[in-house]
C-alpha positions as CSV (number, residue, x, y, z in Angstrom):
1,M,60.6,73.2,-87.4
2,L,60.2,70.7,-91.0
3,P,57.4,71.7,-93.6
4,P,54.3,68.4,-92.8
5,E,55.1,65.8,-95.4
6,Q,53.0,66.5,-98.6
7,P,50.8,63.0,-99.5
8,L,51.9,61.1,-102.1
9,S,49.9,60.9,-105.6
10,A,48.1,58.6,-106.8
11,T,51.2,58.6,-109.5
12,D,53.8,58.0,-106.8
13,Q,51.8,55.3,-104.6
14,V,51.9,53.0,-107.9
15,Q,55.2,53.9,-108.6
16,N,56.4,52.8,-104.9
17,L,54.1,49.9,-105.8
18,I,56.3,48.7,-108.9
19,L,59.4,48.8,-106.6
20,E,57.8,46.6,-103.4
21,S,56.0,44.3,-105.7
22,A,57.4,41.2,-106.1
23,D,56.7,40.2,-110.0
24,F,54.5,41.9,-112.1
25,E,51.3,39.6,-111.0
26,D,51.9,41.0,-107.9
27,F,52.3,44.2,-108.8
28,L,48.7,44.1,-110.8
29,N,46.9,42.7,-107.2
30,E,48.2,45.4,-105.6
31,L,47.4,48.1,-107.7
32,A,43.9,46.4,-107.8
33,R,43.1,47.1,-104.1
34,F,45.2,50.6,-104.3
35,S,42.7,51.2,-107.0
36,A,39.4,49.7,-105.1
37,H,40.1,51.6,-102.0
38,Q,40.9,55.3,-104.2
39,M,37.0,54.8,-105.8
40,A,35.6,53.8,-102.6
41,G,32.5,55.7,-101.9
42,D,30.7,55.6,-98.7
43,G,33.8,53.9,-96.7
44,D,33.4,50.9,-98.5
45,D,36.1,49.5,-101.0
46,A,34.9,49.1,-104.5
47,L,35.3,46.1,-106.4
48,C,37.6,46.3,-109.2
49,G,39.7,44.3,-111.5
50,I,42.4,45.0,-113.6
51,T,42.6,42.7,-117.4
52,L,45.8,43.2,-118.9
53,L,46.0,42.2,-122.8
54,R,48.9,41.4,-125.0
55,D,48.1,40.3,-128.7
56,R,44.7,40.3,-128.2
57,K,44.5,37.8,-125.5
58,A,44.6,37.6,-121.6
59,A,48.0,37.6,-120.0
60,T,47.8,39.1,-116.2
61,I,45.0,39.2,-114.1
62,G,44.9,41.6,-111.3
63,W,41.8,41.4,-108.4
64,S,41.2,43.6,-105.7
65,S,39.4,40.4,-103.9
66,P,38.5,37.3,-104.5
67,S,35.1,38.2,-105.4
68,A,36.2,40.5,-108.6
69,R,38.1,37.9,-109.1
70,E,35.3,35.7,-109.6
71,V,32.7,38.4,-111.5
72,D,35.9,39.1,-113.7
73,E,36.4,35.6,-114.5
74,I,32.6,36.0,-115.7
75,Q,33.7,37.6,-119.1
76,Y,36.9,35.4,-119.6
77,S,34.3,32.6,-119.4
78,L,32.5,33.9,-121.7
79,S,35.2,35.9,-124.3
80,Q,33.2,38.6,-124.0
81,G,32.1,41.6,-121.3
82,P,32.6,45.0,-119.7
83,C,36.5,45.1,-118.9
84,L,37.0,43.1,-122.2
85,T,35.6,45.8,-124.9
86,A,37.3,48.6,-122.5
87,A,40.7,46.9,-122.9
88,K,40.7,45.8,-126.6
89,E,38.7,49.0,-128.3
90,E,40.0,52.0,-125.6
91,R,36.9,53.5,-124.8
92,E,35.3,53.9,-121.8
93,V,32.1,51.1,-121.0
94,Y,29.3,51.9,-119.0
95,V,26.7,49.4,-116.9
96,P,24.4,51.7,-115.4
97,D,22.2,48.4,-114.3
98,L,22.8,45.0,-115.0
99,L,19.0,44.4,-114.8
100,E,18.4,46.6,-117.7
101,E,21.7,45.7,-119.6
102,D,21.8,43.3,-122.9
103,R,24.8,44.2,-124.8
104,W,26.8,40.8,-124.2
105,G,23.9,38.9,-124.3
106,P,21.4,37.4,-121.5
107,D,23.9,35.8,-119.7
108,Y,27.0,37.8,-118.2
109,A,24.6,40.0,-117.4
110,A,22.6,38.0,-115.4
111,A,25.9,35.8,-113.4
112,V,26.6,39.0,-112.8
113,A,23.7,40.2,-110.9
114,S,23.9,37.3,-109.1
115,H,26.4,38.7,-107.5
116,G,24.6,41.0,-106.0
117,L,25.8,43.6,-108.1
118,R,23.8,45.9,-110.1
119,S,26.3,48.6,-112.1
120,V,29.7,47.9,-113.8
121,F,32.3,50.8,-115.1
122,S,35.3,50.2,-117.5
123,L,38.0,52.6,-118.3
124,P,40.9,51.5,-120.9
125,F,45.0,53.1,-119.5
126,N,46.5,54.8,-121.8
127,L,49.5,52.5,-122.3
128,Q,50.8,54.1,-125.9
129,G,49.7,50.5,-128.1
130,E,53.0,48.4,-126.0
131,A,50.0,46.2,-124.7
132,R,46.2,47.1,-123.4
133,A,44.8,47.2,-120.1
134,A,41.3,48.4,-118.8
135,L,40.3,49.0,-114.9
136,N,36.6,47.1,-113.9
137,L,34.9,48.4,-111.1
138,Y,32.1,47.1,-109.9
139,S,29.0,48.4,-107.3
140,D,25.9,46.9,-105.7
141,F,23.9,49.9,-106.5
142,P,22.6,50.7,-110.1
143,H,23.7,54.4,-111.4
144,K,26.7,54.0,-108.6
145,F,29.3,55.6,-111.7
146,D,26.8,58.8,-112.8
147,G,28.6,62.1,-112.7
148,R,31.4,62.7,-110.1
149,A,32.4,59.1,-109.5
150,A,33.0,57.8,-113.1
151,E,34.9,62.0,-114.3
152,R,36.9,60.7,-110.5
153,A,37.5,57.3,-111.9
154,R,38.5,59.0,-115.0
155,D,41.2,61.7,-113.1
156,F,42.6,58.2,-111.4
157,T,42.9,56.4,-114.9
158,R,44.7,58.7,-116.8
159,E,46.7,60.0,-113.1
160,I,47.9,56.0,-113.1
161,S,49.0,55.4,-116.8
162,Q,51.9,56.4,-117.2
163,A,53.3,54.5,-114.1
164,L,51.4,51.4,-115.5
165,R,53.2,51.5,-119.0
166,L,56.0,51.9,-117.3
167,A,55.4,48.5,-115.1
168,V,54.2,47.4,-118.5
169,R,57.2,47.5,-119.8
170,F,59.6,46.4,-117.3
171,S,57.7,43.7,-117.6
172,L,58.2,43.0,-121.5
173,H,62.0,43.8,-120.8
174,A,62.0,41.0,-117.9
175,D,60.2,38.5,-120.3
176,S,61.9,39.3,-123.6
177,A,65.4,38.6,-120.5
178,T,64.0,35.0,-120.0
179,N,63.1,33.7,-122.9
180,L,66.5,35.0,-124.3
181,K,68.2,33.2,-122.0
182,A,65.7,30.1,-122.1
183,T,66.6,29.8,-125.3
184,L,70.7,30.8,-125.6
185,E,70.8,27.9,-122.3
186,S,68.7,25.5,-124.6
187,R,71.0,26.2,-127.7
188,T,74.4,25.7,-125.8
189,I,73.0,22.4,-123.9
190,I,72.1,20.8,-127.7
191,D,75.4,22.1,-129.4
192,I,76.9,20.2,-126.6
193,A,74.6,17.1,-127.5
194,V,75.5,17.4,-130.6
195,G,79.7,17.8,-130.4
196,I,79.4,14.7,-127.7
197,V,76.9,12.8,-130.8
198,M,79.7,14.1,-133.4
199,A,82.3,11.9,-131.2
200,Q,80.7,9.0,-129.7
201,N,79.4,8.4,-133.4
202,R,82.6,9.5,-135.7
203,C,79.7,11.3,-137.9
204,S,79.1,14.9,-139.6
205,Q,77.8,17.3,-137.6
206,E,74.4,16.7,-139.6
207,A,74.5,13.4,-139.3
208,A,74.7,13.3,-135.0
209,V,71.5,16.7,-135.3
210,E,69.5,14.0,-137.4
211,I,70.0,11.7,-134.6
212,L,69.4,14.0,-132.2
213,T,65.7,14.4,-133.7
214,E,65.0,11.1,-134.3
215,A,65.6,10.4,-130.8
216,S,63.6,13.4,-130.0
217,S,60.7,12.6,-132.3
218,N,60.8,8.9,-131.2
219,S,60.9,8.7,-128.2
220,N,58.1,12.1,-127.7
221,T,60.6,14.2,-126.0
222,K,62.1,17.6,-126.5
223,L,64.9,18.1,-128.1
224,R,66.7,20.0,-125.2
225,D,65.4,17.8,-123.2
226,I,66.9,14.6,-125.2
227,A,70.2,17.0,-125.6
228,K,70.1,17.4,-121.6
229,S,69.4,13.1,-120.9
230,L,72.8,12.8,-122.6
231,V,75.0,16.2,-121.8
232,D,74.2,14.8,-117.7
233,S,74.6,10.9,-118.8
234,V,78.1,11.9,-119.8
235,G,79.1,13.7,-117.4
236,G,78.4,11.9,-114.3
237,P,79.2,8.7,-113.0
238,G,80.1,5.9,-115.0
239,A,79.0,7.4,-118.0
240,R,78.5,6.1,-121.1
241,T,81.0,6.4,-124.5
242,Y,79.0,6.1,-126.7
243,Y,75.5,7.1,-127.6
244,Q,72.8,6.2,-129.5
245,E,69.3,6.2,-130.5
246,P,66.9,3.8,-128.8
247,G,66.8,0.5,-130.9
248,K,68.7,1.5,-133.8
249,V,72.9,-0.5,-134.0
250,G,75.7,3.1,-133.4
251,S,78.6,2.8,-135.4
252,G,80.7,3.9,-132.7
253,P,82.7,2.5,-130.1
254,G,81.5,-1.2,-129.3
255,A,79.0,-0.9,-132.3
């Protein structure tokens, strides 16, 4: 008889989420739902939001539900709140009772309390400097995260920090690869366009770059888009054999 399968740890489950999620934003949303379930008390899911900060700006945000999203967005509209404080300063922030809270001014506490919520607990993830993130837990009961509930939340964030750090690292590499690919593609299309202008106008590379740059500036169009338009026109049916900036007379054939 095979031994019974051991239940997966929170870390294992989060690593599975990384593998199964379509992208990083989808992963954060799934992580928020998983976290809400893990932090549930008395059979009900807590509201949970996750904020990821890159370059001191909220880059990607995950919510366990539309309600969690609404109350988290209050912080972003005011540019302050417990989760932003927890992520930026890498420390726990506890609001035992929103009706007695004034650290972020009256607007924040009143807005969140208007959703029927009374307590908030925000905990930073340990991402070791690559980015900063925090888990935001909400409850409709005051002092919900006292004692054992707080310890359970601390244990949970410690346990899944490594998996989240891995996901952030993958995301950063993916972003870098995407940006590099876009940069290389833009450079290639511009180089081809410069070559076309040089051939058409029998001019130097410097003069060709100046023609394209002026065309970009005068038409308020990105240089890459100007270049792509030229390359597409030359390669397609009825391709022009000469390119000049609109409104200018060139020195090439037919001028």
